[in-house]
C-alpha positions as CSV (number, residue, x, y, z in Angstrom):
1,M,0.1,0.0,0.0
2,E,2.8,2.6,0.8
3,K,4.6,1.8,-2.5
4,K,1.4,2.5,-4.5
5,T,1.0,5.8,-2.4
6,L,4.4,7.0,-3.1
7,A,4.2,6.0,-6.9
8,S,0.9,8.1,-7.1
9,L,2.5,10.9,-5.4
10,C,5.5,10.9,-7.8
11,F,3.1,10.7,-10.7
12,F,1.2,13.5,-9.5
13,L,4.2,15.7,-9.1
14,I,5.6,14.8,-12.5
15,V,2.3,15.8,-14.1
16,L,2.2,19.1,-12.0
17,L,5.8,19.9,-13.2
18,A,4.8,19.3,-16.9
19,A,1.7,21.4,-16.7
20,Q,3.9,24.3,-15.5
21,E,6.4,23.9,-18.2
22,A,3.5,24.2,-20.7
23,V,2.4,27.2,-19.2
24,V,5.6,29.0,-19.2
25,Q,6.0,28.0,-23.0
26,I,2.7,29.6,-24.0
27,E,3.4,32.8,-22.0
28,A,6.8,33.3,-23.7
29,C,5.2,34.1,-27.1
30,E,3.9,37.6,-27.0
31,K,3.8,40.5,-29.3
32,P,2.4,44.0,-29.6
33,S,-0.7,44.2,-31.6
34,K,-0.5,45.7,-35.1
35,F,-4.2,46.9,-35.2
36,F,-5.0,48.4,-31.6
37,S,-4.4,52.1,-31.3
38,G,-4.3,54.3,-28.3
39,A,-3.7,53.5,-24.8
40,C,-5.1,50.1,-23.6
41,I,-7.1,50.7,-20.5
42,G,-9.7,48.9,-18.4
43,S,-11.9,46.1,-19.2
44,S,-13.2,47.7,-22.3
45,G,-9.5,48.0,-23.6
46,N,-9.0,44.3,-22.5
47,Q,-12.0,43.2,-24.5
48,Q,-11.1,45.1,-27.6
49,C,-7.6,44.1,-27.4
50,G,-8.5,40.3,-27.2
51,Y,-10.9,40.7,-30.1
52,L,-8.2,42.6,-32.4
53,C,-5.9,39.8,-31.5
54,R,-8.0,36.9,-32.1
55,R,-10.0,38.2,-35.1
56,G,-7.8,40.6,-36.7
57,E,-4.3,38.9,-36.2
58,G,-5.4,35.3,-35.8
59,L,-3.8,34.7,-32.5
60,L,-4.8,33.2,-29.4
61,S,-5.7,36.0,-27.2
62,G,-4.7,39.4,-26.2
63,S,-4.6,41.7,-23.0
64,C,-3.3,45.2,-21.8
65,K,0.2,45.1,-20.4
66,N,1.7,48.7,-19.6
67,L,-0.9,50.6,-21.4
68,K,-0.4,48.4,-24.6
69,C,-2.3,45.7,-26.3
70,V,-0.1,42.6,-26.2
71,C,-1.1,39.4,-28.2
72,A,-0.4,36.0,-27.3
73,C,0.7,33.5,-29.9
């Protein structure tokens, strides 16, 4: 019984670490929006930024960072 618990814990930790690696790789691909103009402020700015990144540029998402619209690849 103790070996099964240890094996389960090790498996869980490996899966958790692999998931964190995947998140880091996704966050690494960001670039400024080509279509967003002006300051990216508030929830309406976030919504418009996300829309332009997804629909206009064909990327995964977009959000406001440091008053600029940044798209995620």
